[in-house]
N, C-alpha and C positions, 0 to 999 in steps of 0.2 A: 600292601594294606594289612594292618594288624588285625588279628582275630580278637574276639571278646570271650571271656569266660564269665558266666553268670552263675553265681553260687548262692544257695540258701544260707544266709548268715545266722539268722535266728527267727524264731516263731513266737510271737507274743500273744497269739490267740489260738484259734482252732482251725486247722487246715483240713478240709474234707477231701482233698485230692488223694492221698496226703503227700505233701512235699515234706522232706526231712532235712534237717540241718546237714549241710555237706553235699546235698544233691546239687548237680551243676549241669549246664549245657554249654556248648561252644557255638558261637556265631562266627562262621568263617566265610567272609564275603556274604553271599546270599544263601549259604548253606546253614542249616540248623543241625548240629550234631548232638545227639542224646546218647549217653552211655547205654549199652545193652541192659535191658531189664528195668530201666528207669523211664520217667516220663516228665512232661512239663505242663503245668497248668496254662491252658490257652488264655485265660483271663489275665493272668499275670504277664504272660508273654506279650499279649496285645498292648498292654499298658506301657511296656518297655520298648516296643519296636520302633517308635518314632526317633528315639535317641541313638539307635544302633548305627545308622549311617554317619552321624556326626562323630561318634566315638571311634569309628573305623577310618576316619580321614588319615591319610599317610602321615601328616604332621599336625600336631596340636601344639601351638606355641604357648610359652609361659604367659599367664594372664588371660588366656582364652577361657571363657566360662565353662567349656567342656572339661577342663582340667579339674573342675570341682564336682563333676557328676560321677559318682561311683556307687551310689546306693539308690534302691527303689523299694517301695513297699507295695505289696499286693493291694489291688483296689478293693478287695473284700474287707470291709471294716471289722468283720468277725475273725478273719484269718490272721491279719497282721503279720504276714510272712515278709521278712526283710531279705533283700537280695543285694549282693555285692557284685559290681561289674568291673572287670579288670581287662586292660589291653594286654594281649599276649602275642607271642609269635605264632604264626599259622601252624596247625598240627601237621 
């Protein structure tokens, strides 16, 4: 099962957490890995969580809609934090 890396790609508003461009987390199966000294906004995380199992499938074939899912935006309309989601090898 591939892991996922979720990285803050850009911020078009004001994030009061504050998340910073380049901040990231790793989703490894059911584990959430956060680099020491960093954090993750739970509101942004909960908006992305439903897609994690789909993106962690062992195989995603060409044409599968999941191949087109690689970006999410924070649900806070004032924050506008954009995240990039990538499949990676397990850490």
